[in-house]
N, C-alpha and C positions, 0 to 999 in steps of 0.2 A: 503494500500500500505506500504509494508515494505521497509525499507531502504537499506537492505540486504537480498536477498532471499536466500543466502547460509545457510543451517542449518546442523550443526553437532550434532552427538549425540554418545552415548556409551551405550552398554548394548544389550539385545537381540530384542528390539522392537523399531521400528523407530517412531518417532512422527507422530501422524496423519496429515492429511492436516488442519484440525480445528486448532490443536495445534500449526502448522507452522503459520497459518494465523493470530493468535492473539498474537503471540510473536514478540517483535521488538529486533532482535538480536544485533543491533548496540548499544541499550539502555539497553540492558539485562534485559528487562521488559515486562510484559503482557500490551497490550494496552486494557483499559477499559473506560467505560463511567459511571458515577454514577449519577443518576437522582433522588434523594429522593424526594418522594411525600409530606413529612411533612416539607417542608422548605419555608421560606419566603425570598424574594430577594429585595433589595432596590438598586437603581442606582442614581447617582449624576451625573450631566453633567457640562462641563465648558462652557464658553460663546460661543465657537465654535460647541457646540453641540456635543462634543466628551464625552464619559462616562469617568469619572475620578475616581470614587469610586462604587464599587460593593460590597454590603453586603449581606451575608447569615446567617441566624439564623432559629432556629425551629419555626415553626408556633406558632403564640401568644406571643412571646418574645416581650418584651417592646424595643423601640428604645433608651430608655434613662437610663435603669438599667443595671448592670453589672459593672465589674472591668476592668480597661483598662490595656492593655499590658501584660496580663496573660491569656493565651489560657486555662487554666484549670478553670477559674472563669468568664470567658467572655461569654456573649450571641452571640456575632457576630464576624464572620471571615469577615475580609474587606479587598478587594484587592485595592490597589492603582494603577490606569493605568497611566503611564508616556508617554507624547507625545513630539516628536520633528516634529513640523509643523503637517502634517496630518499622521504621522507614529506612531504607537505605539511602544515605544522603550524598555519598561521594565514593568512588573508587580510585585509589591511587596505585602506581605501580613501583615496585623496587626490584632490585637485581641482587642476587646473593645465595648464600647457602639456606635451604629450607630450616635447618636446626637453628639458625640465626635470625629468623623472620621478624621477632619482636624488636630487633635492634638495628634493623635497616633503615635506610633514609628512603622515604617514600614521597613522590611527587605527582 
């Protein structure tokens, strides 16, 4: 479902319906989903059973090895999910060891 169904173009060939359906005009981007099959996922929950950390790394990578806060040398991309009451208010990204997720720098 696009935010804006208006699609403008220039040139001799109009975009196909498939091209229009995958393009999000308001975001100037394509809508895609990537589901890599060689990834492992770890999830950490708070006392209210809300997910607060979600980590992704290639299968077989250790939860304790790697370099923190340097995405070129880190095994894990970790998302920190922030909650206000029962509402998720933001998701921040950090890079590092899953075992050190609470001490990473998130932005």
